[in-house]
N, C-alpha and C positions, 0 to 999 in steps of 0.2 A: 819304455822310457829311455831316453838317451843317456849315455854315460855322464855327459857334461851336466845335464840336470841333476842326476844323482849326486854328483860331487858337490854342486852349490847347496843342495839340501843338507848334505853332510857338513858342509862348512858353515851352515846356519844352525847346526845343532840337532838336527832330525835324525834320528837312528834309522837303520834299514827297516827295522820291524815296524816302526811307526809309519814310515813312507809307504810300505807295502800294504799296510791295513788301510791307509788313506786311499791309495790307488784303487783298491777293491770297491771302496764306497764310491768313488768317482766313476767308476765304470758302470756302476748300477744307476746312476743319475743322468745318463746321456739324453734321454727322451725329456725328462723334465727340464733340463738346461736347454734343449732346443725350444721348448715352448716358452721359457723365459725370454729368449732370444727374438722370438716372434712378436711378444708383447713390447719388447724394446724397440723393435723396427716400427711398429705401430705408433708408439709414443714419440719416437724420433721424427717421424713424418709429421705428426700433429704439431709439434713444436716448430718445425721449419715452415710449415704452412702458416702458423700464426705469425712468425716472424716476417714472411713475405707479405701477408695480408696488412700487417701493420707498417710496412715500408722501412724496415730498419736500414739505416744507412750509416756510413762511416762517421758521420756527426753525431749519431747517438752514442758513441763510444767514448766521447769527451764528457768530462765532469764540469760541474759549477761550484763556485764559492758562495760564502755569504747567505743571502736569503735563498738563493737557488731558483729565483724566477725564470720562468720560461725554459727550464731545463728540458730539452728536445728528448735527451736520452732517457731520462727518468720518466717522462710522461708516455713515450713510446713503449718502454719496457712494460709499464703498467698495463698498456694496451695488449701486448703479447701475453701477459699473464691472464688478462680477462677473456682474450680469444681462446688460449689454451684450455682455460677451466670453464669456458662456456658461461660466463657471468657478465653482469652489465658493467662492473667497475673493479679496479683493483688498486690496492695500496702496497707498493714495493719499495722499502726504504732502508738505507743503512742506519737510519736513527731508531729503528727497532732493534733492540739489543740481543733478543733471543726469543725462543718460541713462547717462553712464558709470558715475556713482555707483549708479544702479538696478541696472545689471548687475553692478557690482563686489560689492554686498552680496548679490545673488542667487548669484553664484559662492561667495563666502566663507561665506554661510549654509548652503549645501548640500553643500559639498565638505569633506572631512576629510583629515588627513595619511595619505599612502599612496594616495588616490584619484587616478584619472587624468581629466582633461578632454580630450575630443576634439572638434575642429572638423572636420566632413567637408566644409566649404565653403572650404577654403584659408585665408588669413591674415585675421585679424579686423581690425576698425577700429584706426587707429594708436594710439589712447588706451588700447585694451585690452591693448596689448602690455606695458605696465608692470604693469598689474593682473595679468595672468597670470605675468609674468616672463619673456617672450620676450626683452624687454629688461630687463636687471636693475634693480630699484627697490625701495626699502624698502618693507616690508609686502606685498610680491607673493604670490600664491599658491605660487609656488616656494619662497619662504623658509619657508613652512609644510608643505613636503614633498609638495605637490600637483604632479604631473607633467602635462605637456601633449603632445598630439601633434595633427597636422592632416593632412589628406588633401587634396592639390590637386585643384581642378576639371579636367575634360578640356578639351581645346583649344577646344571649342565652348561652354564655360561649363556643361556639365551634370555631373552627380554621377558620380564614379568608384566605382560600386557594388562592383566587385571590391576595389579597394583599401581601401573603408570597411569591408568584411567582415573583411579581413585586419588592420585596425587595431583593431577592437573585441576587447578582451581581458579578462582576469579583473578587472583594476584600473579598466576603464573605468567611471565611475561617473555621468558626464554627458556628453551631446552638446550642443554650443551651435551654433545655426544662425542666423546673421546674415542677415536677409532682404535688406537694402539692400546696395549695393555698396561704401558707404564710399569711400575714396579709391582705388578700383580701377575697372578698366574692364570688369569682368565684369557678365553680366546680373543684374538683381535678381530674386529667385525669387518666383513666384507662390505663393498659398496652396495650391493643388493640388500644385504641385511639392514644397512643403514637407512636405505630408501624406504624399505618396509616400515621401519620405526617412524620415519618422518611422516609417511603418509597416515599412519595410525593416529600420531599425535595431532596432525593438521585436522583429521576428522572429528576429533573432539574438541579442538580450538583452532579454528583456521588462522587467527591472526597472531598465533605464537610465532616467535622468532626461532628458527631451528639453526644452531650453530654446530659446526663440525671441527673439533681439533683434529686436523689432518697430519700432524707430525709423524713422520716415518712412513706415511703411506702413499705419498706422491708417486706416480708413475709405475706402482706395483701392478696395477691393472690397467686396462685401457680406458676406463671411465672413472670419474672422481665423485666424490658425495655431492658436488654442485650439479651434476648430471642427473642425480636422482631427488632433487627438491630442496637440498640445503640452501638456506637464505644466505648465509655467511660462512665463510671457512678460513681458517688461519693456520700458519706454520712458520717453520724457521729456515733461513737460507743456508745455515751450517748443517743442515740435514739434507734430505733428498734434492730439492729443487736448485740448491746452489752448485751442485755437481762436483763438489770439493774445491770449488774455485772462490766461491763467494767468501770474503773475509769476516763478514758481519751480516746482519740483516734479518728481516722478517717479511712475511707477507699477509695480506687480508684480501680476499676476493668475495664478491657477491653483489647483491643488488645496490644499486648506485646510491640510493637514500641511505642505506645502512653503513656502506663503506665511507661516505662522506662524513657521517657521525663519528666513526672511529677515527678518521683523520683530524677531526677537530679535537679529539681527546689527545692524539698523539702530538699535535702542534699546539694550537691555540683556537678558540673560537673565533670565527671571522677569518681565520687564514686557511686552515684545513690543508688540502693538497697542494696549494699554490706556493708553499714554501718547503725547504728542505734540500740543501745542497747535497750533490752526490760525491763531491770531493775525490774524483778520479776512479771510483769503484764500477763504474758502469761496464766496461769491458769485462771485468771478472764476473758481473751479474749475468750478462748476455751469454758469454762463453759457458759459464757453468750452467746456466739453464739449458742451453743447447747440448751439453753433454751428460745432462742428468738421467736421461732414459738410460743410456748405456751404463752408467755408473751405478744406477740402481740395480740394473740386471746384474753386475758384478757381485753387489752386496747380498742380492737375494740368493745367488748361487751359494755364496759363503754360509748364508744361514741354513740353507737346506743341507749343505754339506755337514755343518756342525750338528744339526738335528739328527741326521742319520748316524754320525760318528758316535755321538753320546748315548743315543737310544740303543744302538747295538751293544754298548757296554753295560747296560741295564739301568741307566738313570731315566728319570721322567724328564721329557722335553716337551715344551709348549711353543708353538705347535709341534705334532708329533711328525716323524720323518716322512710320512706320505700325505699329509693334509695340505689343502690348498693355502697359498700364502696371500695375506693382505697387508703386510708391513715387512720391514726388513729386520725385525727384532726376532732374536731366538733366545729363548729362556731355558736354562737347564738348571733342574733342582738337584743340588748335591747334599743337603741334609746336614752339613757342617761347614763352619766358617773357613777351616783350613784349606778346603777343596776350592772354594771361591776365591781365596786369595792365590792359591797356585794357579789357578786358570788365568787370573788376570795378570800374574807375573809372566805368563806364557805369552799372552797377547802383547804385552809391553815389549817383551824380547823380541818380537817380530816386527816392531816398527821401525820406520826409516829415520825417525827423530826421537832421540831420548831413548834408545833401545837399551841402555846401560843403566837405565833408572828403575829402581825397585818400587812398584806401587805398594801404598799402605791405606789401611782404612783411616778416615778422618771426620771431623765434625763439620760437614759441609753445610753452608748456609741454606736454609729452606727445607732441610730433611730432618726427621724426627730420630734418626739413629745414624750411627757412623756409616760412611758410604765408601767403598772402594772404586777407584775408577783408573782404568788403564787406556791410555791413548797417547801414542807418539805421533801427534798430528802436525800437519803443516799450519792449520788453522786452530787456535786453541779451543777445546771443547767440541770440536767438528764430529759429529756422531754419524756422518756418512763416510767418515774415514774409519779405518779399522779401530775399534774400541770395544771396551766391555766394562761393565760396571755393575755394581749391586749393593743393596743395603745389608750391613752385617746384622741380620735378624732372621728368625725363622721365616720360611722354609730354607733359608740360606740358598737363594737362587741367584745365578749369574745371568746377565742380559747381555748378549753379544750383538753387535751390529756393525754395518759398514765395511769398507774396503773398497778403495777407489778402483780397483781391479779385482777381478775373480781370483788371479793368481796370488795377490797379496792376502786376500782374505783366506785363501786355502793355506798358505803358509801360516797366518795367525792361528787357524785351528789346529794345524799339526803341532805349533809350538806350545799351544794350551794343554794338548794331550801329552806332549813330552815332559812338559813341567808337572803334570799329575803323576806320571810314571816316575820321574826323577824324585818326587817327594813321597813315593810308595803309597800313594792314595789310590791309584788305578794300576791294574796289571792287564796285558793283553792275552 
């Protein structure tokens, strides 16, 4: 390591002991990092091919106002998403506020009173509990007469196929599969695993709609759930596919008939995809999607680095330091709230924005416990940027993700370790 680099780490509050420990871990990960770069190159080529096939032009970068009729940039971008994810259609809009919103309009657009929604992968992410009506909330699916059932995973984190078969009934209209772990410590599912589950469900009830929540999973592998049978898939642009540049937005991709129904829910019956001004965000949407494969690669390296750092220190990490990766999230179980808070303080201190702010647990809307969030981001709440968060409840796990570059992700993890050492929670 050069003296100049050592000096800057020192200026940023990293001790020589922590830096040396981190460098040992990095050296052991060279082969894995090379494999990540290979995946990123494949996905980069896939995105470029999709942009060329859809004839992206300079005119596509301009925005519209008002109704947004005939927005060539919006319509072409949706073609790029559909081509990239190998689907018939796509809905990519700044009017979609977040990932939860993308999922909510997909569920509400496709389910009708009397239908049943089945989750064969256990409890969904916290914010979806109120969307579905697991926790009572105004406007939930439950209020519209849509029922819900879930099948827990087996103790080893795999699918309980026998219970799933029993749970699928005459009213089962949709199966929702959350790829990432959320605030759970279960494994994240690979695209291959998701494909096996979809094939099993379809063998029992061919007409059931299989939906995948793909948040945090885009471009981690060279294929996506829509390549293995997912009828429809949704995600957030301030996560992986926005590449850190999209200031807002979400996407839905899948079969044309289904995407159109979701569009009618987003805007209005009779209007659907025909309206929705882009208000000058097209350039950020295009450029962010173009950069996304490389940005995701940096975030993946950071997640693997974090896993190996904290596993070596004796903490339970999910996934572990050697497992294959299927999203950008790294969970670390600390067993006590003080450690979660100290970790998040370190991540915040590594941020380019609001590095001087001290994160604290708070009663965040949509959650059933206090949550601490650390993110000095250019885009508020952007979890493709360096960030960490977690609910203040057992097993007191923290969830780390993001980093627009590998170098920033690395600094964040070193700062989290330094914070834990300074608080005398961890010793090297």
